[in-house]
PQR file with spaces between the fields and no chain letter, atoms N, CA, C, O and H, PARSE charges and radii, in Angstrom:
ATOM       1  N    MET     1      13.471  -40.214 -106.028 -0.4000 1.5000
ATOM       2  CA   MET     1      14.162  -41.045 -106.972 -0.0000 2.0000
ATOM       3  C    MET     1      14.694  -42.270 -106.225  0.5500 1.7000
ATOM       4  O    MET     1      15.267  -42.149 -105.142 -0.5500 1.4000
ATOM       5  N    THR     2      14.498  -43.432 -106.809 -0.4000 1.5000
ATOM       6  CA   THR     2      14.924  -44.665 -106.144 -0.0000 2.0000
ATOM       7  C    THR     2      16.371  -45.006 -106.492  0.5500 1.7000
ATOM       8  O    THR     2      16.957  -44.432 -107.411 -0.5500 1.4000
ATOM       9  H    THR     2      14.032  -43.531 -107.689  0.4000 1.0000
ATOM      10  N    LEU     3      16.924  -45.934 -105.752 -0.4000 1.5000
ATOM      11  CA   LEU     3      18.272  -46.407 -106.014 -0.0000 2.0000
ATOM      12  C    LEU     3      18.363  -46.996 -107.420  0.5500 1.7000
ATOM      13  O    LEU     3      19.347  -46.787 -108.130 -0.5500 1.4000
ATOM      14  H    LEU     3      16.448  -46.400 -105.006  0.4000 1.0000
ATOM      15  N    SER     4      17.351  -47.716 -107.800 -0.4000 1.5000
ATOM      16  CA   SER     4      17.305  -48.299 -109.141 -0.0000 2.0000
ATOM      17  C    SER     4      17.349  -47.205 -110.214  0.5500 1.7000
ATOM      18  O    SER     4      18.019  -47.357 -111.236 -0.5500 1.4000
ATOM      19  H    SER     4      16.552  -47.886 -107.223  0.4000 1.0000
ATOM      20  N    ASP     5      16.641  -46.121 -109.978 -0.4000 1.5000
ATOM      21  CA   ASP     5      16.654  -44.986 -110.915 -0.0000 2.0000
ATOM      22  C    ASP     5      18.054  -44.380 -111.027  0.5500 1.7000
ATOM      23  O    ASP     5      18.507  -44.049 -112.122 -0.5500 1.4000
ATOM      24  H    ASP     5      16.097  -45.998 -109.149  0.4000 1.0000
ATOM      25  N    LEU     6      18.728  -44.240 -109.899 -0.4000 1.5000
ATOM      26  CA   LEU     6      20.076  -43.672 -109.896 -0.0000 2.0000
ATOM      27  C    LEU     6      21.058  -44.573 -110.643  0.5500 1.7000
ATOM      28  O    LEU     6      21.927  -44.089 -111.368 -0.5500 1.4000
ATOM      29  H    LEU     6      18.360  -44.509 -109.009  0.4000 1.0000
ATOM      30  N    ILE     7      20.913  -45.880 -110.461 -0.4000 1.5000
ATOM      31  CA   ILE     7      21.766  -46.829 -111.178 -0.0000 2.0000
ATOM      32  C    ILE     7      21.521  -46.731 -112.678  0.5500 1.7000
ATOM      33  O    ILE     7      22.465  -46.736 -113.468 -0.5500 1.4000
ATOM      34  H    ILE     7      20.207  -46.273 -109.872  0.4000 1.0000
ATOM      35  N    THR     8      20.273  -46.644 -113.062 -0.4000 1.5000
ATOM      36  CA   THR     8      19.935  -46.511 -114.481 -0.0000 2.0000
ATOM      37  C    THR     8      20.514  -45.229 -115.056  0.5500 1.7000
ATOM      38  O    THR     8      21.050  -45.237 -116.164 -0.5500 1.4000
ATOM      39  H    THR     8      19.506  -46.640 -112.420  0.4000 1.0000
ATOM      40  N    LEU     9      20.416  -44.136 -114.326 -0.4000 1.5000
ATOM      41  CA   LEU     9      20.986  -42.863 -114.787 -0.0000 2.0000
ATOM      42  C    LEU     9      22.497  -42.970 -114.968  0.5500 1.7000
ATOM      43  O    LEU     9      23.046  -42.483 -115.957 -0.5500 1.4000
ATOM      44  H    LEU     9      19.981  -44.129 -113.426  0.4000 1.0000
ATOM      45  N    ALA    10      23.159  -43.602 -114.017 -0.4000 1.5000
ATOM      46  CA   ALA    10      24.611  -43.761 -114.114 -0.0000 2.0000
ATOM      47  C    ALA    10      24.982  -44.650 -115.302  0.5500 1.7000
ATOM      48  O    ALA    10      25.954  -44.369 -116.003 -0.5500 1.4000
ATOM      49  H    ALA    10      22.713  -43.997 -113.214  0.4000 1.0000
ATOM      50  N    GLN    11      24.228  -45.701 -115.530 -0.4000 1.5000
ATOM      51  CA   GLN    11      24.477  -46.582 -116.674 -0.0000 2.0000
ATOM      52  C    GLN    11      24.283  -45.830 -117.988  0.5500 1.7000
ATOM      53  O    GLN    11      25.073  -45.984 -118.920 -0.5500 1.4000
ATOM      54  H    GLN    11      23.438  -45.929 -114.960  0.4000 1.0000
ATOM      55  N    ASN    12      23.243  -45.027 -118.057 -0.4000 1.5000
ATOM      56  CA   ASN    12      22.992  -44.237 -119.263 -0.0000 2.0000
ATOM      57  C    ASN    12      24.103  -43.217 -119.491  0.5500 1.7000
ATOM      58  O    ASN    12      24.545  -43.006 -120.621 -0.5500 1.4000
ATOM      59  H    ASN    12      22.602  -44.901 -117.300  0.4000 1.0000
ATOM      60  N    ARG    13      24.539  -42.599 -118.425 -0.4000 1.5000
ATOM      61  CA   ARG    13      25.641  -41.622 -118.531 -0.0000 2.0000
ATOM      62  C    ARG    13      26.899  -42.326 -119.026  0.5500 1.7000
ATOM      63  O    ARG    13      27.611  -41.801 -119.882 -0.5500 1.4000
ATOM      64  H    ARG    13      24.179  -42.770 -117.508  0.4000 1.0000
ATOM      65  N    LEU    14      27.170  -43.501 -118.497 -0.4000 1.5000
ATOM      66  CA   LEU    14      28.348  -44.253 -118.906 -0.0000 2.0000
ATOM      67  C    LEU    14      28.286  -44.605 -120.392  0.5500 1.7000
ATOM      68  O    LEU    14      29.286  -44.515 -121.104 -0.5500 1.4000
ATOM      69  H    LEU    14      26.592  -43.928 -117.803  0.4000 1.0000
ATOM      70  N    SER    15      27.130  -44.996 -120.838 -0.4000 1.5000
ATOM      71  CA   SER    15      26.944  -45.317 -122.251 -0.0000 2.0000
ATOM      72  C    SER    15      27.198  -44.090 -123.123  0.5500 1.7000
ATOM      73  O    SER    15      27.871  -44.181 -124.150 -0.5500 1.4000
ATOM      74  H    SER    15      26.318  -45.070 -120.259  0.4000 1.0000
ATOM      75  N    THR    16      26.667  -42.962 -122.718 -0.4000 1.5000
ATOM      76  CA   THR    16      26.857  -41.716 -123.459 -0.0000 2.0000
ATOM      77  C    THR    16      28.330  -41.305 -123.480  0.5500 1.7000
ATOM      78  O    THR    16      28.856  -40.900 -124.516 -0.5500 1.4000
ATOM      79  H    THR    16      26.120  -42.888 -121.884  0.4000 1.0000
ATOM      80  N    LEU    17      28.980  -41.413 -122.336 -0.4000 1.5000
ATOM      81  CA   LEU    17      30.396  -41.060 -122.259 -0.0000 2.0000
ATOM      82  C    LEU    17      31.243  -41.972 -123.143  0.5500 1.7000
ATOM      83  O    LEU    17      32.171  -41.510 -123.806 -0.5500 1.4000
ATOM      84  H    LEU    17      28.553  -41.742 -121.494  0.4000 1.0000
ATOM      85  N    ASN    18      30.929  -43.255 -123.153 -0.4000 1.5000
ATOM      86  CA   ASN    18      31.677  -44.191 -123.989 -0.0000 2.0000
ATOM      87  C    ASN    18      31.490  -43.875 -125.471  0.5500 1.7000
ATOM      88  O    ASN    18      32.432  -43.994 -126.255 -0.5500 1.4000
ATOM      89  H    ASN    18      30.175  -43.631 -122.615  0.4000 1.0000
ATOM      90  N    GLY    19      30.295  -43.480 -125.851 -0.4000 1.5000
ATOM      91  CA   GLY    19      30.048  -43.070 -127.231 -0.0000 2.0000
ATOM      92  C    GLY    19      30.829  -41.819 -127.597  0.5500 1.7000
ATOM      93  O    GLY    19      31.391  -41.721 -128.687 -0.5500 1.4000
ATOM      94  H    GLY    19      29.530  -43.383 -125.214  0.4000 1.0000
ATOM      95  N    ALA    20      30.858  -40.864 -126.675 -0.4000 1.5000
ATOM      96  CA   ALA    20      31.608  -39.634 -126.908 -0.0000 2.0000
ATOM      97  C    ALA    20      33.104  -39.929 -126.996  0.5500 1.7000
ATOM      98  O    ALA    20      33.816  -39.304 -127.782 -0.5500 1.4000
ATOM      99  H    ALA    20      30.401  -40.944 -125.789  0.4000 1.0000
ATOM     100  N    ARG    21      33.578  -40.873 -126.197 -0.4000 1.5000
ATOM     101  CA   ARG    21      34.997  -41.247 -126.238 -0.0000 2.0000
ATOM     102  C    ARG    21      35.334  -41.896 -127.579  0.5500 1.7000
ATOM     103  O    ARG    21      36.364  -41.594 -128.182 -0.5500 1.4000
ATOM     104  H    ARG    21      32.999  -41.381 -125.558  0.4000 1.0000
ATOM     105  N    ALA    22      34.470  -42.776 -128.033 -0.4000 1.5000
ATOM     106  CA   ALA    22      34.699  -43.427 -129.327 -0.0000 2.0000
ATOM     107  C    ALA    22      34.780  -42.387 -130.444  0.5500 1.7000
ATOM     108  O    ALA    22      35.614  -42.494 -131.343 -0.5500 1.4000
ATOM     109  H    ALA    22      33.633  -43.021 -127.543  0.4000 1.0000
ATOM     110  N    SER    23      33.925  -41.400 -130.379 -0.4000 1.5000
ATOM     111  CA   SER    23      33.940  -40.324 -131.365 -0.0000 2.0000
ATOM     112  C    SER    23      35.237  -39.515 -131.273  0.5500 1.7000
ATOM     113  O    SER    23      35.825  -39.160 -132.294 -0.5500 1.4000
ATOM     114  H    SER    23      33.248  -41.312 -129.649  0.4000 1.0000
ATOM     115  N    ALA    24      35.674  -39.228 -130.058 -0.4000 1.5000
ATOM     116  CA   ALA    24      36.913  -38.474 -129.859 -0.0000 2.0000
ATOM     117  C    ALA    24      38.121  -39.269 -130.358  0.5500 1.7000
ATOM     118  O    ALA    24      39.046  -38.702 -130.940 -0.5500 1.4000
ATOM     119  H    ALA    24      35.197  -39.516 -129.228  0.4000 1.0000
ATOM     120  N    VAL    25      38.106  -40.571 -130.130 -0.4000 1.5000
ATOM     121  CA   VAL    25      39.196  -41.420 -130.631 -0.0000 2.0000
ATOM     122  C    VAL    25      39.207  -41.409 -132.152  0.5500 1.7000
ATOM     123  O    VAL    25      40.268  -41.299 -132.765 -0.5500 1.4000
ATOM     124  H    VAL    25      37.355  -41.032 -129.658  0.4000 1.0000
ATOM     125  N    ALA    26      38.037  -41.523 -132.762 -0.4000 1.5000
ATOM     126  CA   ALA    26      37.933  -41.559 -134.220 -0.0000 2.0000
ATOM     127  C    ALA    26      38.431  -40.272 -134.874  0.5500 1.7000
ATOM     128  O    ALA    26      38.920  -40.290 -136.004 -0.5500 1.4000
ATOM     129  H    ALA    26      37.175  -41.613 -132.264  0.4000 1.0000
ATOM     130  N    THR    27      38.304  -39.166 -134.161 -0.4000 1.5000
ATOM     131  CA   THR    27      38.717  -37.882 -134.724 -0.0000 2.0000
ATOM     132  C    THR    27      40.058  -37.395 -134.162  0.5500 1.7000
ATOM     133  O    THR    27      40.508  -36.299 -134.497 -0.5500 1.4000
ATOM     134  H    THR    27      37.907  -39.152 -133.244  0.4000 1.0000
ATOM     135  N    GLY    28      40.696  -38.203 -133.311 -0.4000 1.5000
ATOM     136  CA   GLY    28      42.019  -37.872 -132.791 -0.0000 2.0000
ATOM     137  C    GLY    28      42.073  -36.725 -131.803  0.5500 1.7000
ATOM     138  O    GLY    28      43.071  -36.006 -131.744 -0.5500 1.4000
ATOM     139  H    GLY    28      40.330  -39.093 -133.039  0.4000 1.0000
ATOM     140  N    GLN    29      41.028  -36.545 -131.036 -0.4000 1.5000
ATOM     141  CA   GLN    29      40.973  -35.452 -130.055 -0.0000 2.0000
ATOM     142  C    GLN    29      41.557  -35.921 -128.718  0.5500 1.7000
ATOM     143  O    GLN    29      40.822  -36.280 -127.798 -0.5500 1.4000
ATOM     144  H    GLN    29      40.218  -37.129 -131.084  0.4000 1.0000
ATOM     145  N    ASP    30      42.883  -35.912 -128.629 -0.4000 1.5000
ATOM     146  CA   ASP    30      43.562  -36.447 -127.456 -0.0000 2.0000
ATOM     147  C    ASP    30      43.165  -35.763 -126.148  0.5500 1.7000
ATOM     148  O    ASP    30      42.995  -36.434 -125.130 -0.5500 1.4000
ATOM     149  H    ASP    30      43.480  -35.620 -129.377  0.4000 1.0000
ATOM     150  N    ASP    31      43.018  -34.451 -126.162 -0.4000 1.5000
ATOM     151  CA   ASP    31      42.628  -33.734 -124.937 -0.0000 2.0000
ATOM     152  C    ASP    31      41.234  -34.156 -124.487  0.5500 1.7000
ATOM     153  O    ASP    31      40.991  -34.357 -123.297 -0.5500 1.4000
ATOM     154  H    ASP    31      43.157  -33.906 -126.989  0.4000 1.0000
ATOM     155  N    ARG    32      40.337  -34.286 -125.433 -0.4000 1.5000
ATOM     156  CA   ARG    32      38.958  -34.684 -125.118 -0.0000 2.0000
ATOM     157  C    ARG    32      38.928  -36.118 -124.584  0.5500 1.7000
ATOM     158  O    ARG    32      38.152  -36.426 -123.680 -0.5500 1.4000
ATOM     159  H    ARG    32      40.535  -34.122 -126.399  0.4000 1.0000
ATOM     160  N    ILE    33      39.762  -36.989 -125.135 -0.4000 1.5000
ATOM     161  CA   ILE    33      39.827  -38.381 -124.676 -0.0000 2.0000
ATOM     162  C    ILE    33      40.232  -38.429 -123.212  0.5500 1.7000
ATOM     163  O    ILE    33      39.651  -39.181 -122.429 -0.5500 1.4000
ATOM     164  H    ILE    33      40.392  -36.739 -125.870  0.4000 1.0000
ATOM     165  N    ALA    34      41.220  -37.636 -122.841 -0.4000 1.5000
ATOM     166  CA   ALA    34      41.680  -37.606 -121.450 -0.0000 2.0000
ATOM     167  C    ALA    34      40.573  -37.153 -120.503  0.5500 1.7000
ATOM     168  O    ALA    34      40.391  -37.729 -119.431 -0.5500 1.4000
ATOM     169  H    ALA    34      41.692  -37.026 -123.477  0.4000 1.0000
ATOM     170  N    VAL    35      39.843  -36.129 -120.899 -0.4000 1.5000
ATOM     171  CA   VAL    35      38.730  -35.634 -120.074 -0.0000 2.0000
ATOM     172  C    VAL    35      37.652  -36.706 -119.945  0.5500 1.7000
ATOM     173  O    VAL    35      37.143  -36.959 -118.854 -0.5500 1.4000
ATOM     174  H    VAL    35      39.991  -35.660 -121.770  0.4000 1.0000
ATOM     175  N    LEU    36      37.313  -37.329 -121.066 -0.4000 1.5000
ATOM     176  CA   LEU    36      36.278  -38.361 -121.050 -0.0000 2.0000
ATOM     177  C    LEU    36      36.713  -39.574 -120.238  0.5500 1.7000
ATOM     178  O    LEU    36      35.900  -40.166 -119.529 -0.5500 1.4000
ATOM     179  H    LEU    36      37.727  -37.123 -121.953  0.4000 1.0000
ATOM     180  N    ASP    37      37.986  -39.950 -120.334 -0.4000 1.5000
ATOM     181  CA   ASP    37      38.486  -41.072 -119.531 -0.0000 2.0000
ATOM     182  C    ASP    37      38.287  -40.806 -118.038  0.5500 1.7000
ATOM     183  O    ASP    37      37.904  -41.702 -117.287 -0.5500 1.4000
ATOM     184  H    ASP    37      38.647  -39.468 -120.910  0.4000 1.0000
ATOM     185  N    ALA    38      38.547  -39.583 -117.622 -0.4000 1.5000
ATOM     186  CA   ALA    38      38.361  -39.219 -116.214 -0.0000 2.0000
ATOM     187  C    ALA    38      36.886  -39.282 -115.829  0.5500 1.7000
ATOM     188  O    ALA    38      36.543  -39.783 -114.758 -0.5500 1.4000
ATOM     189  H    ALA    38      38.858  -38.855 -118.233  0.4000 1.0000
ATOM     190  N    GLU    39      36.020  -38.775 -116.696 -0.4000 1.5000
ATOM     191  CA   GLU    39      34.584  -38.806 -116.412 -0.0000 2.0000
ATOM     192  C    GLU    39      34.057  -40.242 -116.397  0.5500 1.7000
ATOM     193  O    GLU    39      33.205  -40.584 -115.577 -0.5500 1.4000
ATOM     194  H    GLU    39      36.299  -38.368 -117.565  0.4000 1.0000
ATOM     195  N    ILE    40      34.561  -41.073 -117.295 -0.4000 1.5000
ATOM     196  CA   ILE    40      34.147  -42.476 -117.332 -0.0000 2.0000
ATOM     197  C    ILE    40      34.566  -43.175 -116.045  0.5500 1.7000
ATOM     198  O    ILE    40      33.775  -43.908 -115.451 -0.5500 1.4000
ATOM     199  H    ILE    40      35.253  -40.795 -117.961  0.4000 1.0000
ATOM     200  N    ALA    41      35.799  -42.956 -115.611 -0.4000 1.5000
ATOM     201  CA   ALA    41      36.279  -43.577 -114.374 -0.0000 2.0000
ATOM     202  C    ALA    41      35.441  -43.137 -113.177  0.5500 1.7000
ATOM     203  O    ALA    41      35.093  -43.953 -112.323 -0.5500 1.4000
ATOM     204  H    ALA    41      36.442  -42.360 -116.093  0.4000 1.0000
ATOM     205  N    GLU    42      35.120  -41.855 -113.118 -0.4000 1.5000
ATOM     206  CA   GLU    42      34.300  -41.328 -112.015 -0.0000 2.0000
ATOM     207  C    GLU    42      32.892  -41.934 -112.039  0.5500 1.7000
ATOM     208  O    GLU    42      32.345  -42.297 -110.997 -0.5500 1.4000
ATOM     209  H    GLU    42      35.402  -41.193 -113.812  0.4000 1.0000
ATOM     210  N    THR    43      32.325  -42.034 -113.218 -0.4000 1.5000
ATOM     211  CA   THR    43      30.976  -42.591 -113.347 -0.0000 2.0000
ATOM     212  C    THR    43      30.959  -44.078 -113.004  0.5500 1.7000
ATOM     213  O    THR    43      30.023  -44.560 -112.366 -0.5500 1.4000
ATOM     214  H    THR    43      32.769  -41.738 -114.064  0.4000 1.0000
ATOM     215  N    GLU    44      31.995  -44.803 -113.427 -0.4000 1.5000
ATOM     216  CA   GLU    44      32.088  -46.227 -113.084 -0.0000 2.0000
ATOM     217  C    GLU    44      32.214  -46.408 -111.581  0.5500 1.7000
ATOM     218  O    GLU    44      31.614  -47.317 -111.007 -0.5500 1.4000
ATOM     219  H    GLU    44      32.755  -44.411 -113.945  0.4000 1.0000
ATOM     220  N    ASP    45      32.992  -45.543 -110.943 -0.4000 1.5000
ATOM     221  CA   ASP    45      33.151  -45.585 -109.504 -0.0000 2.0000
ATOM     222  C    ASP    45      31.827  -45.328 -108.793  0.5500 1.7000
ATOM     223  O    ASP    45      31.471  -46.031 -107.847 -0.5500 1.4000
ATOM     224  H    ASP    45      33.479  -44.804 -111.409  0.4000 1.0000
ATOM     225  N    THR    46      31.108  -44.323 -109.255 -0.4000 1.5000
ATOM     226  CA   THR    46      29.795  -44.004 -108.689 -0.0000 2.0000
ATOM     227  C    THR    46      28.830  -45.173 -108.876  0.5500 1.7000
ATOM     228  O    THR    46      28.081  -45.518 -107.961 -0.5500 1.4000
ATOM     229  H    THR    46      31.396  -43.752 -110.023  0.4000 1.0000
ATOM     230  N    LEU    47      28.849  -45.772 -110.044 -0.4000 1.5000
ATOM     231  CA   LEU    47      27.971  -46.890 -110.334 -0.0000 2.0000
ATOM     232  C    LEU    47      28.265  -48.068 -109.399  0.5500 1.7000
ATOM     233  O    LEU    47      27.341  -48.704 -108.890 -0.5500 1.4000
ATOM     234  H    LEU    47      29.457  -45.492 -110.787  0.4000 1.0000
ATOM     235  N    GLU    48      29.521  -48.351 -109.178 -0.4000 1.5000
ATOM     236  CA   GLU    48      29.891  -49.441 -108.252 -0.0000 2.0000
ATOM     237  C    GLU    48      29.432  -49.133 -106.831  0.5500 1.7000
ATOM     238  O    GLU    48      28.965  -50.020 -106.117 -0.5500 1.4000
ATOM     239  H    GLU    48      30.271  -47.834 -109.591  0.4000 1.0000
ATOM     240  N    GLN    49      29.568  -47.874 -106.424 -0.4000 1.5000
ATOM     241  CA   GLN    49      29.107  -47.481 -105.097 -0.0000 2.0000
ATOM     242  C    GLN    49      27.612  -47.667 -104.964  0.5500 1.7000
ATOM     243  O    GLN    49      27.127  -48.168 -103.949 -0.5500 1.4000
ATOM     244  H    GLN    49      29.948  -47.153 -107.003  0.4000 1.0000
ATOM     245  N    LEU    50      26.880  -47.263 -105.989 -0.4000 1.5000
ATOM     246  CA   LEU    50      25.415  -47.410 -105.959 -0.0000 2.0000
ATOM     247  C    LEU    50      25.029  -48.887 -105.899  0.5500 1.7000
ATOM     248  O    LEU    50      24.113  -49.267 -105.169 -0.5500 1.4000
ATOM     249  H    LEU    50      27.274  -46.857 -106.814  0.4000 1.0000
ATOM     250  N    ARG    51      25.720  -49.699 -106.655 -0.4000 1.5000
ATOM     251  CA   ARG    51      25.407  -51.144 -106.672 -0.0000 2.0000
ATOM     252  C    ARG    51      25.717  -51.820 -105.341  0.5500 1.7000
ATOM     253  O    ARG    51      25.123  -52.845 -105.008 -0.5500 1.4000
ATOM     254  H    ARG    51      26.464  -49.390 -107.248  0.4000 1.0000
ATOM     255  N    SER    52      26.639  -51.251 -104.590 -0.4000 1.5000
ATOM     256  CA   SER    52      27.027  -51.871 -103.317 -0.0000 2.0000
ATOM     257  C    SER    52      26.092  -51.499 -102.160  0.5500 1.7000
ATOM     258  O    SER    52      26.205  -52.050 -101.065 -0.5500 1.4000
ATOM     259  H    SER    52      27.121  -50.418 -104.860  0.4000 1.0000
ATOM     260  N    ILE    53      25.190  -50.584 -102.402 -0.4000 1.5000
ATOM     261  CA   ILE    53      24.251  -50.146 -101.354 -0.0000 2.0000
ATOM     262  C    ILE    53      23.174  -51.207 -101.160  0.5500 1.7000
ATOM     263  O    ILE    53      22.284  -51.038 -100.326 -0.5500 1.4000
ATOM     264  H    ILE    53      25.098  -50.136 -103.291  0.4000 1.0000
């Protein structure tokens, strides 16, 4: 798997997580929002690391 592939995977994951967060916000699932916020932050961090390579 290439670096470009890993970046694409991270971007796709981020998109999916953001969609799940929007859904959780719409339905008022505060616990789920907190979990998703943490996963989004981790994925964004990973994406930045990959881009810096």
